[in-house]
N, C-alpha and C positions, 0 to 999 in steps of 0.2 A: 752278752746282753742282746736281746732280740728287739728290733724296732720295725714294726709293721711288716713282719714276715721276712725281713732281710737281716742277717747277722751283721752287727757293727764291724766285725773284723773283715767281712766281705766288702763293706763300703770303704774301709780304710785301704784295703788291697786295690780296689778299683781306682781310688784317688791317687795312690802311689803309681799305678800303671799310667794314668793320664799325665801325671807330672813328668814321668820318665819319657813319655812319648813327646811331650811338649819341649823338653830340654834337649832332645836328640837332634843333632844337625840334620836338616833335610837336604837330600841330594836333589839338585835341580836338574831336570833332564835338559840335554842340549837343545837349543832352539834351532830349528831347521826352517830356513826361509822357503815356504811353500806357497806364498801368495802369488797368484796368477792374475794378470789383468782380467777384468770382468769381460766375459764374452758378450758381444753385441747381440741384442735381442731385437729382432725385427717386429715392430708392433703389429703389422698386418698378419704375420705368421702366428704370433701369439693369439691374436683375436680369432683367426681362422681355426686354430687348435682348440680354443675354448668353445667355439660354436660347433665344431665337429663333435666334441665330447658331449655337448647337450643333445645334438642330433642322435648320436649313438645311444644315449640313455633313453631317448624317446622311442627309437626303433626297437630297443630291447624290451621296453615295457609293452609296446604294441605287439611284438612277437609272442611274448609270454601270455598276453591277454588272448590272442587268437588261439594259441595252443590250448589254453584252459577252456575256451569256449568250444573247441573241437573235441574235448573230452580226453585230452592227454593226461594219463594218470601220473606222469612224472612231475607235473606242474601243480603246486599248491596254490590255493587262493591267497594265502598270506604272501607268497613270493610275488604274485601278480600285483597285489596292493602295494607292497613295498617298492617294487620297480616303478609303479605309476607315481607314487609319492616322490621318489627320488627324481624322476623325470620332471615332475611338476615343480619341485624346489629348484632344480637346475634351470628350468625355463624362467621362473620368477626372478632368480638371481641375475640371469642374463638380461632380462627386461629392465631390472633396476639399474644395472651398469649402463645399459643403453640410454636410459633416461638421464642418468648423471652426465654422461658424455654429451648428450644433446643440450642439456642445461648449461654445461660448461662452455660449449661452443657459442651458445646465445649470449652468455655473460661476456665472453671475450669479444664477440662482435659488437656488443653494445658499449664497450669501454670507450671513454673519451680519450683521444690522444693529444 
């Protein structure tokens, strides 16, 4: 008997395989204690790294733009536009983080103790 393109014997075979796999005892792998204490992250270093990444993306976009303007055949206009958009998005995200940090600082300073 065929049901929607699949033979009912195939369906029964698949169900039997699933039942056999479900009743088979599962071997649990040995648990290895690999948790390490979290490394300390210096906030100033993390912030500097993020700002350096934004600066690098802006420099890359500027360099591609200059190369394209000078007539370099290896640089496509689409590459220049993509690099500029990435730099713009990175800068806008950094600006929003800065605004949130300043707002948080003001909120903390205005708290009544």
